[in-house]
C-alpha positions as CSV (number, residue, x, y, z in Angstrom):
1,M,171.1,15.3,-60.2
2,I,167.8,13.4,-59.9
3,E,167.0,11.1,-62.7
4,F,163.2,10.5,-62.2
5,G,160.9,10.4,-59.3
6,L,157.6,11.3,-57.6
7,V,157.1,14.6,-55.8
8,G,154.5,15.0,-53.2
9,E,153.9,15.9,-49.5
10,T,153.3,12.4,-48.1
11,L,154.5,9.4,-50.1
12,G,155.1,6.6,-47.6
13,H,152.7,4.1,-49.2
14,S,153.3,4.9,-52.8
15,H,153.5,2.1,-55.3
16,S,155.2,4.3,-58.0
17,P,158.8,3.1,-57.5
18,R,157.7,-0.5,-58.0
19,I,155.6,0.3,-61.1
20,H,158.4,2.3,-62.7
21,R,161.0,-0.4,-62.0
22,A,158.7,-2.7,-64.0
23,L,158.3,-0.1,-66.8
24,G,161.9,1.0,-67.5
25,N,165.6,0.8,-66.7
26,Y,166.0,4.1,-64.9
27,S,166.3,5.4,-61.3
28,Y,163.0,6.5,-59.7
29,G,162.6,7.7,-56.2
30,L,160.2,9.4,-53.8
31,I,160.7,13.1,-53.0
32,E,158.7,14.4,-50.1
33,V,158.8,18.2,-49.9
34,D,156.8,21.1,-48.5
35,L,155.8,24.0,-50.7
36,A,159.2,25.8,-50.2
37,G,161.0,22.5,-51.1
38,L,158.9,22.2,-54.2
39,D,159.9,25.7,-55.2
40,R,163.6,24.9,-54.7
41,L,163.3,21.7,-56.6
42,L,161.5,23.0,-59.6
43,C,163.4,26.2,-59.9
44,G,166.7,24.3,-59.6
45,R,165.6,21.9,-62.5
46,A,168.2,19.3,-61.4
47,F,166.2,16.4,-62.7
48,R,165.4,14.6,-65.9
49,G,161.7,14.1,-65.3
50,L,159.2,14.1,-62.4
51,N,155.8,12.9,-61.5
52,V,153.8,15.2,-59.3
53,T,151.0,14.2,-56.9
54,I,148.8,15.7,-54.2
55,P,148.8,18.5,-53.2
56,Y,151.1,20.0,-55.9
57,K,149.5,19.2,-59.2
58,V,148.2,22.8,-59.7
59,D,151.2,24.5,-58.1
60,A,153.6,22.8,-60.5
61,M,151.9,24.4,-63.5
62,G,153.4,27.7,-62.6
63,Y,156.9,26.4,-63.1
64,C,156.3,25.1,-66.6
65,D,157.4,26.8,-69.8
66,A,154.7,25.0,-71.8
67,L,151.6,22.8,-71.2
68,T,150.1,20.0,-73.2
69,D,146.5,20.4,-74.3
70,E,145.4,17.8,-71.7
71,A,147.2,19.7,-68.9
72,R,145.7,23.0,-69.9
73,E,142.2,21.5,-70.3
74,I,142.3,19.8,-66.9
75,G,144.1,22.6,-65.1
76,S,146.8,20.5,-63.4
77,V,150.0,18.6,-64.3
78,N,151.3,15.3,-62.9
79,T,154.3,14.8,-65.2
80,L,157.2,17.1,-66.0
81,T,159.7,16.6,-68.8
82,F,162.3,18.7,-70.7
83,D,162.3,19.1,-74.5
84,K,165.4,19.5,-76.6
85,Q,165.4,23.2,-76.0
86,N,165.4,22.5,-72.2
87,R,161.9,23.9,-71.8
88,L,160.0,22.3,-69.0
89,W,156.7,20.8,-70.2
90,G,153.7,20.0,-68.0
91,H,151.7,16.9,-68.9
92,N,148.7,15.3,-67.5
93,T,148.8,11.5,-67.8
94,D,145.9,11.0,-65.3
95,L,143.5,11.5,-68.1
96,Y,145.0,8.5,-70.0
97,G,145.0,6.5,-66.8
98,F,141.3,7.2,-66.1
99,E,140.3,6.4,-69.6
100,T,142.2,3.2,-69.5
101,M,140.6,2.3,-66.2
102,A,137.0,2.8,-67.5
103,R,137.8,1.0,-70.8
104,R,139.3,-2.1,-69.0
105,A,136.3,-2.2,-66.7
106,D,134.0,-2.1,-69.8
107,I,132.2,1.0,-68.4
108,S,131.3,3.5,-71.0
109,L,130.6,7.2,-70.3
110,T,129.2,7.8,-73.7
111,D,125.6,9.1,-73.6
112,R,125.6,8.4,-69.9
113,K,124.6,10.6,-66.9
114,V,127.9,10.7,-64.9
115,L,127.8,11.5,-61.2
116,I,131.3,12.6,-60.0
117,L,131.7,12.5,-56.2
118,G,134.1,15.2,-55.0
119,S,135.2,18.5,-56.6
120,G,139.0,18.4,-56.1
121,G,141.7,18.0,-58.7
122,S,140.8,14.4,-59.7
123,C,137.3,15.7,-60.5
124,R,138.8,17.8,-63.3
125,T,140.4,14.7,-64.8
126,V,137.1,12.7,-64.7
127,T,135.1,15.7,-66.1
128,A,137.5,16.0,-69.0
129,A,137.3,12.3,-69.7
130,A,133.5,12.4,-69.5
131,K,133.3,15.3,-72.0
132,R,135.6,13.6,-74.4
133,A,133.5,10.4,-74.2
134,G,130.3,12.3,-75.0
135,A,128.6,12.0,-71.6
136,R,125.0,13.0,-71.8
137,E,125.2,14.9,-68.4
138,I,127.9,15.5,-65.9
139,V,127.0,16.2,-62.2
140,V,129.6,17.1,-59.7
141,V,128.7,16.3,-56.1
142,S,130.4,17.9,-53.1
143,R,129.6,18.6,-49.5
144,S,129.7,22.4,-50.0
145,G,128.7,22.7,-53.7
146,C,125.3,23.5,-55.2
147,V,124.8,19.7,-55.6
148,D,125.5,18.2,-52.2
149,Y,124.9,14.6,-51.3
150,D,121.2,15.1,-50.3
151,V,120.5,16.9,-53.5
152,A,122.2,14.2,-55.5
153,K,119.9,11.5,-53.9
154,R,116.8,13.6,-54.6
155,L,117.5,15.0,-58.0
156,H,120.1,12.8,-59.6
157,S,119.0,9.3,-58.6
158,D,118.9,8.4,-62.4
159,A,122.7,8.6,-62.7
160,D,124.1,5.8,-64.9
161,V,127.8,5.9,-63.8
162,V,129.2,6.9,-60.4
163,V,132.8,8.0,-60.1
164,N,134.3,8.5,-56.7
165,T,137.2,11.0,-56.6
166,T,137.1,11.6,-52.8
167,P,139.3,9.9,-50.3
168,V,136.3,8.5,-48.5
169,G,136.9,4.8,-47.8
170,M,140.6,5.1,-48.2
171,Y,143.0,3.4,-45.7
172,P,143.0,3.8,-42.8
173,N,139.4,4.9,-42.8
174,N,138.2,1.7,-44.4
175,G,134.6,0.8,-44.4
176,N,133.2,4.2,-45.2
177,A,131.3,5.1,-48.4
178,P,130.3,8.5,-49.7
179,I,126.9,7.2,-50.9
180,S,124.8,4.1,-50.9
181,L,124.0,2.7,-54.4
182,S,120.5,1.9,-53.2
183,D,119.8,5.6,-53.8
184,F,120.9,5.3,-57.5
185,P,118.9,2.3,-58.9
186,Q,119.8,3.0,-62.5
187,C,123.6,2.8,-61.9
188,V,125.3,0.5,-64.4
189,G,129.0,1.3,-63.5
190,V,131.0,2.4,-60.5
191,L,134.6,3.7,-60.7
192,D,136.5,4.5,-57.5
193,L,139.9,6.2,-57.8
194,V,140.9,4.8,-54.4
195,Y,143.2,1.7,-54.6
196,N,143.9,1.1,-50.9
197,P,141.9,-0.9,-50.0
198,L,141.5,-2.8,-53.3
199,R,137.7,-2.8,-52.8
200,T,136.3,0.2,-50.9
201,A,132.9,0.0,-49.2
202,L,131.5,1.6,-52.4
203,L,132.9,-1.0,-54.6
204,L,131.8,-3.8,-52.3
205,D,128.3,-2.3,-52.6
206,A,128.6,-2.5,-56.4
207,W,129.9,-6.0,-56.2
208,D,127.0,-7.2,-54.1
209,R,124.6,-5.6,-56.6
210,G,126.2,-7.1,-59.6
211,I,127.2,-3.7,-61.0
212,P,130.4,-3.5,-63.1
213,H,133.1,-1.7,-61.1
214,A,136.8,-0.9,-60.8
215,D,139.3,0.4,-58.3
216,G,142.0,3.0,-59.0
217,L,145.0,0.6,-59.3
218,T,144.5,0.4,-63.1
219,M,144.5,4.2,-63.4
220,L,147.6,4.4,-61.3
221,V,149.6,1.9,-63.4
222,A,148.3,3.3,-66.7
223,Q,149.2,6.9,-65.9
224,A,152.6,5.7,-64.9
225,L,153.1,3.9,-68.2
226,R,152.3,7.0,-70.1
227,A,154.6,9.0,-67.9
228,S,157.4,6.4,-68.5
229,E,156.9,6.8,-72.2
230,L,157.4,10.6,-71.9
231,F,160.4,10.1,-69.6
232,T,162.2,7.8,-72.0
233,N,160.7,8.8,-75.4
234,T,159.9,5.2,-75.9
235,A,156.6,3.5,-76.7
236,I,155.5,0.8,-74.3
237,N,153.0,-1.9,-75.1
238,A,149.7,-1.1,-73.4
239,D,149.4,-4.7,-72.4
240,R,152.0,-4.0,-69.7
241,V,149.3,-2.2,-67.7
242,G,147.5,-5.4,-67.1
243,M,150.6,-7.4,-66.3
244,I,152.0,-4.9,-63.8
245,E,148.6,-4.4,-62.2
246,A,148.1,-8.1,-61.8
247,D,151.5,-8.5,-60.1
248,I,150.9,-5.6,-57.7
249,R,147.3,-6.8,-57.0
250,S,148.6,-10.3,-56.1
251,Q,151.2,-8.9,-53.7
252,L,148.6,-6.7,-52.0
253,S,145.8,-9.3,-51.8
254,N,144.9,-11.3,-48.7
255,I,143.8,-14.9,-48.6
256,T,141.3,-15.4,-45.7
257,I,140.6,-19.0,-44.7
258,I,137.1,-19.7,-43.6
259,G,135.5,-22.9,-42.4
260,M,134.0,-24.7,-39.4
261,P,135.7,-24.5,-36.0
262,G,138.4,-27.2,-35.8
263,S,138.7,-27.6,-39.6
264,G,142.4,-26.9,-39.6
265,K,142.5,-23.2,-40.7
266,S,145.5,-22.3,-38.5
267,V,147.6,-25.2,-39.6
268,V,146.9,-24.6,-43.3
269,G,147.2,-20.9,-42.8
270,H,150.7,-21.2,-41.4
271,A,151.7,-23.4,-44.3
272,L,150.4,-20.9,-46.9
273,A,152.1,-18.0,-45.1
274,R,155.4,-19.8,-45.4
275,R,154.8,-20.8,-49.0
276,F,153.9,-17.2,-50.1
277,S,156.3,-15.4,-47.7
278,R,153.4,-13.5,-46.0
279,P,152.5,-12.6,-42.5
280,F,150.0,-15.1,-40.9
281,V,147.2,-13.6,-38.9
282,D,145.1,-15.8,-36.6
283,L,141.9,-14.0,-35.8
284,D,141.4,-16.0,-32.6
285,Q,144.8,-15.0,-31.3
286,M,144.0,-11.3,-32.1
287,I,140.8,-11.7,-30.1
288,E,142.6,-13.2,-27.1
289,A,145.2,-10.5,-27.3
290,R,142.6,-7.7,-27.3
291,A,140.6,-9.3,-24.5
292,G,143.6,-10.3,-22.4
293,K,142.0,-13.8,-21.9
294,T,141.4,-17.0,-23.7
295,I,138.3,-17.5,-25.9
296,P,136.7,-20.0,-23.5
297,E,137.2,-17.4,-20.7
298,I,135.6,-14.7,-22.8
299,F,132.5,-17.0,-23.4
300,A,132.4,-18.0,-19.7
301,E,132.7,-14.5,-18.3
302,S,131.0,-12.3,-20.8
303,G,129.1,-14.5,-23.3
304,E,129.0,-14.8,-27.0
305,T,127.7,-11.3,-27.7
306,V,130.9,-9.7,-26.2
307,F,133.0,-12.2,-28.1
308,R,131.4,-11.2,-31.4
309,E,132.0,-7.6,-30.7
310,I,135.7,-8.2,-30.1
311,E,135.8,-10.5,-33.2
312,R,134.3,-7.7,-35.3
313,A,136.9,-5.2,-34.2
314,A,139.7,-7.7,-34.9
315,A,138.3,-8.5,-38.3
316,A,138.1,-4.8,-39.2
317,D,141.7,-4.3,-38.1
318,A,143.1,-7.4,-39.9
319,G,141.2,-6.8,-43.1
320,K,142.6,-3.2,-43.5
321,R,146.1,-4.5,-44.3
322,G,147.1,-6.4,-47.4
323,G,149.5,-9.2,-48.3
324,Q,148.5,-11.6,-45.5
325,I,147.1,-15.0,-44.9
326,I,144.3,-14.8,-42.4
327,A,142.6,-17.6,-40.5
328,A,139.1,-16.4,-39.6
329,G,136.9,-17.7,-36.8
330,G,134.3,-20.2,-37.8
331,G,131.4,-18.0,-37.0
332,G,132.9,-14.7,-38.2
333,I,131.3,-14.9,-41.6
334,L,127.8,-14.7,-40.0
335,D,128.3,-11.0,-39.7
336,Q,128.3,-9.1,-43.0
337,R,130.6,-6.5,-41.6
338,N,133.3,-9.1,-41.1
339,V,132.8,-10.5,-44.6
340,D,133.3,-7.0,-46.0
341,A,136.4,-6.6,-43.9
342,F,137.8,-9.8,-45.4
343,R,136.7,-9.1,-49.0
344,Q,138.1,-5.5,-49.2
345,N,141.6,-6.7,-49.8
346,G,141.4,-10.3,-50.9
347,R,139.6,-13.6,-51.5
348,L,138.0,-16.2,-49.3
349,L,139.2,-19.9,-49.2
350,W,136.9,-22.4,-47.6
351,L,138.6,-25.3,-45.8
352,R,136.2,-28.2,-45.7
353,R,136.5,-31.1,-43.2
354,P,134.1,-33.9,-42.3
355,L,132.0,-33.2,-39.2
356,E,133.4,-36.2,-37.3
357,S,137.0,-35.0,-38.0
358,L,136.5,-31.5,-36.6
359,E,138.7,-30.7,-33.5
360,R,136.3,-29.9,-30.6
361,S,138.7,-29.4,-27.6
362,G,138.7,-25.9,-26.1
363,R,135.9,-24.7,-28.4
364,P,132.9,-23.4,-26.5
365,L,130.4,-23.7,-29.3
366,S,131.6,-27.1,-30.5
367,A,131.4,-29.1,-27.2
368,G,128.3,-31.1,-28.1
369,F,128.2,-33.1,-31.2
370,D,124.5,-32.4,-31.9
371,A,125.1,-28.7,-31.5
372,L,128.1,-28.9,-33.8
373,A,126.0,-30.8,-36.4
374,E,123.3,-28.1,-36.3
375,M,126.0,-25.4,-36.6
376,E,127.3,-27.1,-39.7
377,R,123.8,-27.4,-41.2
378,V,123.4,-23.6,-40.9
379,R,126.9,-22.5,-41.9
380,L,127.8,-24.8,-44.8
381,P,125.6,-23.0,-47.3
382,I,127.0,-19.7,-46.1
383,Y,130.6,-20.8,-46.6
384,G,129.7,-22.1,-50.0
385,K,128.1,-18.8,-51.0
386,L,130.9,-16.6,-49.8
387,S,134.0,-18.6,-50.7
388,D,136.0,-18.0,-53.9
389,A,137.5,-21.5,-53.8
390,A,137.3,-24.6,-51.6
391,V,139.8,-27.2,-50.4
392,D,139.0,-30.5,-48.6
393,N,141.0,-31.1,-45.5
394,T,141.1,-34.9,-45.9
395,G,143.9,-37.3,-46.5
396,S,147.6,-36.6,-45.5
397,L,148.5,-33.1,-44.4
398,P,151.1,-32.6,-47.2
399,N,148.5,-33.3,-49.8
400,V,146.0,-30.9,-48.1
401,I,148.6,-28.2,-48.1
402,E,149.5,-28.9,-51.7
403,R,145.9,-28.5,-52.7
404,A,145.5,-25.3,-50.6
405,E,148.6,-23.8,-52.2
406,A,147.2,-24.5,-55.6
407,A,143.9,-22.9,-54.7
408,A,145.5,-19.9,-53.1
409,S,147.7,-19.3,-56.2
410,G,144.6,-19.3,-58.3
411,L,143.0,-16.7,-56.1
412,L,146.1,-14.4,-55.9
413,Y,146.5,-14.4,-59.7
414,L,142.9,-14.0,-60.8
């Protein structure tokens, strides 16, 4: 007899067990099944309650004895429970999750033109939410629909709110975006249902433009809270959404240390990794492993251009994963693609060190003091602009690490 769990086709990276452990005192597992397995499970009814995810939200409706108004309106279910007469009810808590997501981001759909990217199951949820909110106009964009992406740019550039329901930009295909917000100059809000990475390329675009935005983690936690209430027939304080979300976000977030070459990023990074029990990633070591040679050898044999290409590939790979401490190369932040790779799953911590104290041995671009001083003049304003916090690497090492730990804690629990 299964108590509670999540049913789907591929569930390896699901956060649902962690969320439900925080919500209630009950057993909750992951149940991966094919369509035949779904039939056996739902016909057997040997469970107390289930969540249902892709690709079975529509299929599960056929096994229900009754549907809530939300499930019937949306045309899919994501939560199954039994009533006192042992009838199987199909609920849709995604609607509550999306409405919570938009509200917490302070993005209103009322009297707005809402552009929904994608026409799959999640589109139905967003459409229902937009109708309930009193959206002025709802436009669904899909590659094969009557409004494709070219038509959206030409005829619907006046959209107020953009909602992405597609998997574009989701791990492991990070860095892709379904649209560019430059084509929608009146946009005042962006909601992306993807939550891995924490900031898709679309959300980074919104961030850079100062447009209010939100990722799908809030929706994930909020729909789970509502499902937990249905499982246990117990009301849960809605403030728990923010608490659980903050905890998960902190566990998934990276801290990327930036700063001049020789500023001590690796030493401090190792200390932070030990303090927060996280993997430490040294981008220079990744570059050398990819190239099969040392960084001075790369510069000597192939030049800086080749080095930067390898660095960009390493940054893209490191930035995809969460829950790490990353030491970036001193010049990596000169390439916006690297910056976006670092920002998609975390924050940037600037480690500052006086010019005369920078370690120069074995660093091709730091060999001459005058060249190093010119490098500092160019880069310092960039470090200052990009960083979310800064720590001075001066004084005793224990004091530096203590300051870095305090700064990193602040970034992880924003």
